[in-house]
Backbone bond lengths (Angstrom), bond angles and torsions (degrees), N, CA, C in turn:
res aa  C-N    CA-C-N  psi(-1)  N-CA   C-N-CA  omega(-1)  CA-C   N-CA-C  phi
1 M - - - 1.454 - - 1.537 110.98 -
2 V 1.313 119.03 -42.17 1.454 121.90 178.46 1.559 110.54 -60.39
3 K 1.340 116.80 -42.48 1.450 122.28 -179.62 1.551 108.67 -59.95
4 R 1.303 116.32 -44.00 1.458 121.10 -178.38 1.581 110.17 -64.06
5 I 1.285 118.87 -41.76 1.457 123.31 178.58 1.543 110.03 -64.61
6 M 1.376 116.62 -43.93 1.475 120.04 179.53 1.562 109.60 -63.83
7 F 1.322 115.18 -40.65 1.469 118.46 179.46 1.560 109.82 -61.60
8 L 1.323 117.93 -43.63 1.449 122.11 -179.65 1.501 111.07 -66.52
9 L 1.316 119.75 -30.94 1.474 122.62 176.75 1.589 112.70 -75.19
10 V 1.300 115.66 -35.23 1.496 119.63 -177.94 1.519 111.47 -85.96
11 L 1.317 120.57 -27.92 1.448 123.85 -176.90 1.517 113.57 -53.50
12 P 1.360 121.16 -47.30 1.471 117.39 179.43 1.469 114.73 -60.57
13 L 1.345 119.83 -31.59 1.455 121.27 177.56 1.519 111.37 -66.43
14 A 1.282 117.98 -40.68 1.470 122.33 -179.98 1.518 110.01 -70.28
15 V 1.288 119.55 -39.91 1.455 122.93 -176.91 1.488 112.40 -78.73
16 F 1.329 117.17 -42.50 1.484 119.15 -171.74 1.498 112.27 -99.30
17 G 1.323 121.04 -0.42 1.441 123.85 174.89 1.502 110.10 88.92
18 G 1.318 113.74 -164.03 1.453 117.05 -177.09 1.500 110.88 -158.94
19 N 1.287 113.78 -164.58 1.458 120.64 -176.89 1.532 109.94 -75.18
20 L 1.369 112.83 152.90 1.452 122.31 174.53 1.509 105.81 -111.98
21 S 1.342 116.68 130.34 1.478 119.62 175.55 1.524 108.84 -106.02
22 L 1.287 115.19 143.16 1.472 122.27 179.39 1.516 110.63 -75.93
23 T 1.300 118.60 123.73 1.473 121.26 178.02 1.521 111.83 -104.94
24 N 1.384 115.63 -26.86 1.443 119.45 -178.09 1.527 107.83 -163.07
25 G 1.337 117.34 144.03 1.438 117.46 178.45 1.524 111.08 -165.13
26 L 1.304 113.74 150.94 1.482 122.08 178.01 1.507 107.44 -150.81
27 I 1.334 115.61 126.99 1.465 122.72 174.15 1.499 105.52 -119.17
28 Q 1.373 116.00 124.15 1.444 123.50 -179.13 1.508 109.91 -119.84
29 A 1.303 118.40 141.50 1.471 122.23 176.45 1.519 107.35 -119.47
30 H 1.287 114.43 154.75 1.481 120.72 176.97 1.505 109.74 -141.59
31 T 1.299 116.22 126.30 1.453 122.28 169.70 1.540 104.81 -147.66
32 K 1.302 117.27 -175.64 1.467 119.36 176.98 1.489 112.64 -150.00
33 V 1.261 114.41 163.80 1.456 123.25 173.44 1.519 107.10 -91.48
34 F 1.346 117.47 122.18 1.436 119.30 -179.87 1.518 110.13 -57.91
35 G 1.339 115.34 125.81 1.443 120.72 179.43 1.524 114.05 83.09
36 D 1.335 118.49 5.24 1.455 120.19 -176.91 1.529 108.40 -137.05
37 T 1.300 117.10 -124.49 1.456 123.79 -167.90 1.507 113.36 -114.53
38 S 1.323 116.01 169.51 1.414 123.32 176.03 1.557 111.36 -80.33
39 I 1.332 114.00 152.35 1.464 120.21 176.35 1.488 105.40 -122.10
40 N 1.367 117.84 123.29 1.474 121.25 -173.16 1.542 112.04 -134.04
41 P 1.339 117.71 67.33 1.486 118.18 176.91 1.517 110.77 -70.84
42 S 1.320 114.43 155.41 1.472 120.24 176.02 1.532 109.02 -146.20
43 V 1.325 112.93 166.92 1.468 120.07 177.84 1.505 109.97 -147.52
44 K 1.338 114.70 138.88 1.513 120.88 174.04 1.500 110.44 -110.70
45 N 1.336 118.31 -17.75 1.463 121.39 -178.81 1.530 108.47 -81.30
46 I 1.314 115.06 84.39 1.464 123.88 -175.01 1.523 108.73 -112.68
47 Q 1.333 114.89 135.21 1.466 120.01 174.32 1.502 108.59 -105.99
48 A 1.342 116.88 137.74 1.446 121.23 177.16 1.529 108.08 -131.29
49 D 1.316 114.06 132.68 1.460 122.68 171.92 1.501 106.30 -125.56
50 L 1.320 116.79 81.63 1.472 122.81 -172.07 1.504 110.22 -124.06
51 S 1.304 113.50 154.99 1.463 120.61 174.33 1.541 106.79 -138.38
52 M 1.315 116.28 163.98 1.455 121.95 -179.58 1.546 107.40 -137.24
53 Q 1.347 115.85 116.28 1.466 121.09 -179.58 1.498 110.42 -83.04
54 N 1.322 115.31 142.46 1.467 121.31 175.13 1.501 114.97 58.50
55 N 1.302 117.35 23.43 1.468 122.49 -179.33 1.556 111.65 50.61
56 N 1.333 115.37 38.65 1.456 123.78 -176.35 1.509 110.43 -126.02
57 I 1.268 116.87 133.46 1.487 123.37 -177.54 1.534 109.85 -55.44
58 T 1.321 119.19 -36.98 1.441 120.68 -177.60 1.523 110.40 -72.73
59 G 1.319 118.50 -5.01 1.461 122.90 176.93 1.528 114.39 -95.37
60 I 1.383 115.77 7.59 1.482 118.50 -179.65 1.524 108.85 -75.85
61 K 1.388 112.52 130.65 1.452 120.91 177.48 1.524 108.01 -146.20
62 G 1.342 115.85 158.86 1.475 119.83 175.51 1.530 109.53 132.00
63 T 1.333 113.55 -158.58 1.454 118.74 -175.05 1.548 112.55 -124.81
64 I 1.345 112.33 150.58 1.481 121.40 171.10 1.515 104.21 -127.97
65 S 1.324 116.55 132.29 1.483 118.92 178.09 1.523 110.72 -147.42
66 F 1.327 112.32 166.63 1.482 116.97 173.53 1.563 109.26 -153.03
67 P 1.304 116.67 150.83 1.459 120.59 179.54 1.536 110.13 -78.84
68 I 1.332 117.09 133.61 1.410 121.41 -179.13 1.509 112.43 -61.40
69 I 1.328 119.35 -29.80 1.475 123.41 -179.08 1.539 109.94 -60.04
70 D 1.331 117.58 -27.96 1.448 121.88 -179.34 1.528 113.51 -91.85
71 F 1.299 117.30 -0.52 1.497 122.27 177.96 1.498 106.53 -86.10
72 K 1.329 116.20 103.65 1.487 120.98 -168.37 1.543 110.89 -124.08
73 S 1.302 115.51 148.41 1.447 123.52 173.23 1.546 106.78 -113.94
74 S 1.339 115.08 -167.21 1.462 118.78 -179.44 1.558 112.67 -82.57
75 E 1.321 117.21 -4.48 1.488 120.81 -176.99 1.524 109.48 -128.84
76 S 1.304 115.29 117.04 1.495 119.74 -177.97 1.516 113.06 -65.48
77 V 1.352 117.44 -34.37 1.474 118.36 179.67 1.535 110.49 -66.29
78 R 1.297 115.73 -36.84 1.491 121.06 177.01 1.563 108.80 -66.29
79 D 1.326 115.09 -40.25 1.439 118.76 179.84 1.567 110.89 -61.51
80 E 1.345 115.94 -38.84 1.461 120.86 179.63 1.523 109.57 -62.89
81 H 1.364 118.94 -40.79 1.468 122.39 177.17 1.544 109.27 -65.23
82 M 1.304 117.38 -38.30 1.472 120.83 179.41 1.522 109.52 -65.57
83 Q 1.335 116.81 -44.99 1.451 120.49 -179.81 1.530 110.80 -62.39
84 K 1.324 116.54 -37.44 1.484 121.10 177.56 1.528 109.45 -65.21
85 M 1.374 117.96 -44.02 1.445 121.25 -179.84 1.538 110.11 -60.85
86 F 1.342 117.53 -37.56 1.443 121.55 -179.18 1.539 113.17 -79.42
87 S 1.328 115.82 -2.25 1.518 122.57 -175.99 1.566 106.24 48.86
88 M 1.312 114.02 58.36 1.456 121.34 -171.30 1.530 112.18 -59.91
89 T 1.278 118.76 -34.72 1.495 118.88 179.99 1.538 111.35 -65.85
90 T 1.326 117.08 -29.37 1.461 121.51 179.59 1.501 110.50 -91.88
91 Y 1.360 117.71 -39.29 1.447 120.38 -179.13 1.536 107.26 -125.44
92 P 1.342 116.31 86.95 1.471 120.38 -169.75 1.557 116.44 -77.09
93 S 1.362 116.88 -6.97 1.462 116.89 -178.48 1.520 112.69 -143.95
94 I 1.306 116.86 168.04 1.454 123.17 173.22 1.538 104.99 -118.15
95 T 1.318 115.14 136.84 1.463 119.74 -174.93 1.562 110.77 -134.19
96 L 1.317 115.30 136.42 1.444 122.44 172.03 1.520 107.60 -111.18
97 Q 1.307 117.82 119.81 1.426 124.45 173.37 1.489 107.72 -93.85
98 I 1.326 117.51 113.44 1.486 122.82 177.35 1.519 109.80 -86.50
99 N 1.346 115.34 114.75 1.496 119.25 -178.85 1.512 111.79 -98.94
100 K 1.332 118.08 -31.84 1.426 122.05 -173.09 1.541 111.32 -160.09
101 V 1.313 116.48 144.54 1.472 121.85 175.69 1.535 107.27 -120.82
102 N 1.321 117.62 121.10 1.453 121.94 -179.15 1.524 109.89 -108.92
103 V 1.335 115.22 144.53 1.454 120.39 177.67 1.555 106.73 -88.25
104 Q 1.345 115.75 131.55 1.454 121.96 170.01 1.525 106.25 -109.61
105 K 1.340 117.71 -170.43 1.473 119.36 -176.96 1.512 112.60 -60.77
106 K 1.354 116.55 -54.82 1.507 119.80 -174.79 1.547 109.61 -121.70
107 H 1.288 119.35 9.61 1.470 119.29 -179.29 1.542 108.55 -155.08
108 Y 1.339 113.63 -177.66 1.461 121.44 176.82 1.522 108.42 -116.93
109 V 1.303 114.79 154.81 1.464 120.07 172.36 1.495 106.96 -119.48
110 I 1.349 112.80 121.48 1.484 120.50 178.17 1.563 105.09 -90.91
111 E 1.336 117.05 119.56 1.438 121.67 174.08 1.501 110.24 -99.89
112 G 1.309 116.36 128.31 1.441 118.03 -179.44 1.503 113.05 -162.77
113 I 1.308 113.27 -165.75 1.476 123.12 179.13 1.536 107.47 -121.56
114 L 1.322 117.29 122.42 1.488 121.13 176.01 1.548 106.12 -97.66
115 N 1.331 114.19 124.66 1.447 121.07 179.22 1.514 107.55 -109.88
116 M 1.338 115.07 109.86 1.459 120.17 -178.88 1.516 108.22 -139.14
117 H 1.311 116.83 132.32 1.464 121.62 178.34 1.522 111.11 58.96
118 G 1.338 117.48 30.87 1.461 121.83 178.01 1.548 113.19 78.84
119 V 1.287 116.63 2.91 1.488 120.78 178.84 1.564 108.98 -107.66
120 K 1.322 114.99 127.23 1.484 120.77 179.50 1.520 107.45 -104.77
121 K 1.299 116.60 123.52 1.459 120.50 176.43 1.512 111.81 -132.75
122 P 1.345 117.70 142.37 1.451 119.16 175.06 1.531 111.38 -65.75
123 I 1.311 116.35 145.02 1.467 120.58 -179.94 1.529 108.02 -146.15
124 D 1.352 114.43 143.10 1.450 121.74 172.47 1.530 106.06 -114.08
125 I 1.307 117.52 128.37 1.445 123.32 -174.38 1.524 109.10 -121.01
126 N 1.335 116.59 114.94 1.471 121.00 172.71 1.518 109.66 -67.43
127 S 1.265 116.90 133.56 1.473 117.72 -176.31 1.541 112.45 -151.20
128 S 1.297 114.33 163.70 1.434 122.57 172.63 1.552 105.64 -108.96
129 I 1.290 117.32 124.17 1.443 121.08 -179.87 1.527 107.30 -128.18
130 M 1.337 116.72 124.42 1.447 120.70 -178.96 1.536 109.87 -126.00
131 Q 1.303 115.27 135.19 1.454 121.41 178.26 1.528 108.54 -112.70
132 N 1.329 115.90 124.62 1.460 121.13 177.99 1.498 108.39 -130.71
133 G 1.308 119.40 100.42 1.454 123.69 -175.18 1.548 109.59 61.99
134 D 1.313 117.39 -120.69 1.461 120.18 -178.56 1.558 112.71 -95.68
135 T 1.300 116.84 12.22 1.500 122.38 179.52 1.535 109.53 -109.95
136 V 1.351 113.46 135.70 1.442 121.33 173.51 1.513 109.00 -124.01
137 A 1.368 115.69 124.80 1.490 121.27 -179.43 1.524 108.06 -113.20
138 I 1.336 114.14 125.82 1.488 121.86 179.35 1.539 107.14 -114.48
139 N 1.337 116.34 126.82 1.486 122.45 173.25 1.493 107.05 -126.92
140 A 1.297 115.55 128.15 1.502 119.74 -177.32 1.502 110.66 -139.33
141 N 1.290 116.55 144.79 1.437 124.00 174.89 1.561 107.27 -131.92
142 F 1.306 115.35 126.58 1.464 118.40 -178.68 1.540 108.27 -157.66
143 S 1.304 117.32 172.18 1.457 121.35 178.78 1.507 109.94 -129.19
144 V 1.346 115.41 152.12 1.474 122.86 171.23 1.501 109.25 -135.74
145 K 1.322 114.21 156.56 1.471 120.12 173.81 1.506 106.37 -105.00
146 V 1.320 116.90 126.52 1.496 118.68 179.59 1.530 111.21 -64.19
147 S 1.325 116.49 -29.67 1.476 118.20 178.73 1.524 113.22 -65.23
148 D 1.348 117.58 -24.23 1.453 120.74 175.76 1.502 112.41 -70.83
149 Y 1.329 118.04 -12.62 1.433 123.89 179.57 1.524 111.94 -113.63
150 G 1.337 116.33 26.98 1.442 120.71 173.95 1.526 116.20 72.99
151 M 1.330 116.83 21.02 1.462 119.26 178.65 1.547 108.85 -118.87
152 E 1.328 114.28 152.62 1.459 120.50 177.25 1.514 106.67 -111.19
153 P 1.368 117.81 127.93 1.418 119.94 179.23 1.541 110.60 -60.25
154 P 1.340 117.42 138.49 1.436 119.22 -178.63 1.499 113.08 -65.29
155 S 1.313 116.02 154.74 1.473 121.19 176.20 1.546 109.06 -146.92
156 L 1.330 114.31 154.59 1.467 122.03 177.65 1.529 106.08 -140.75
157 L 1.258 115.36 118.10 1.518 121.65 -175.56 1.523 110.61 53.54
158 F 1.339 117.66 -112.74 1.451 119.09 -177.68 1.538 112.03 -99.84
159 F 1.324 117.39 3.57 1.450 121.19 -179.07 1.492 111.42 -99.41
160 T 1.289 117.31 122.24 1.473 123.57 178.24 1.508 110.37 -123.38
161 V 1.316 115.51 139.07 1.437 120.77 176.31 1.526 109.02 -74.78
162 R 1.285 117.07 137.33 1.493 124.48 179.27 1.530 107.42 -58.37
163 D 1.341 117.47 139.49 1.464 124.06 177.84 1.493 112.10 -69.44
164 K 1.323 117.92 -34.04 1.474 121.33 -176.13 1.516 109.36 -85.74
165 V 1.373 115.06 134.20 1.411 122.38 178.33 1.506 108.64 -121.16
166 D 1.348 117.21 124.88 1.460 121.24 178.35 1.516 108.91 -91.61
167 I 1.302 116.89 132.97 1.466 124.84 -175.34 1.533 110.29 -116.13
168 N 1.337 115.28 131.50 1.436 122.53 174.10 1.507 107.56 -122.84
169 A 1.333 119.06 117.20 1.446 122.14 -178.61 1.494 111.67 -119.84
170 S 1.300 119.22 134.99 1.458 124.86 175.52 1.510 107.08 -130.03
171 I 1.322 118.47 119.98 1.465 121.69 -176.16 1.528 107.66 -135.45
172 T 1.326 115.17 133.20 1.461 119.44 176.35 1.539 108.39 -116.89
173 L 1.340 113.72 132.54 1.468 119.96 -173.65 1.509 107.98 -125.42
174 K 1.288 115.60 157.06 1.456 121.98 177.44 1.527 108.31 -127.68
175 T 1.345 115.93 134.42 1.463 118.82 176.36 1.502 110.24 -73.70
176 E 1.322 114.17 136.09 1.471 121.92 177.18 1.500 110.90 -96.32
177 E 1.264 116.15 138.97 1.485 118.46 -179.18 1.522 109.80 -105.41
């Protein structure tokens, strides 16, 4: 009887999947100042609260976020301007809520909600997702406009930061048993 009860308790975990823990991650952004240089902040301090149902990539759901304070470029003064633009004291992090993962011909599309500067907008992100044993690797490249999230790109005299920001994200996850 005890064996039967234990089997019934463990069965849902095996069938429906489990949590994914972040083992490695890097999110990089790229934009530039018109007439000047590139701006390339990045962050490694990423939090993930993800699960995967049925041990299937299309069953990935949950959130990925990072604190804006850890989003750094090569120039601290520029980072301070970026933090001010993001209203970091009011909106300290950026979060992606993953609602659904769809299979396309040669890639996956992550459907979710991007929450940035207190504005939540639906987003579709083309990505490469590979599962190898208990490891899941997600690589995604996409762009956002900061003006779509209620922010104005900073400017100084005749130099204005480009509104479009290109994002490159690489995240490695491990299934927990």
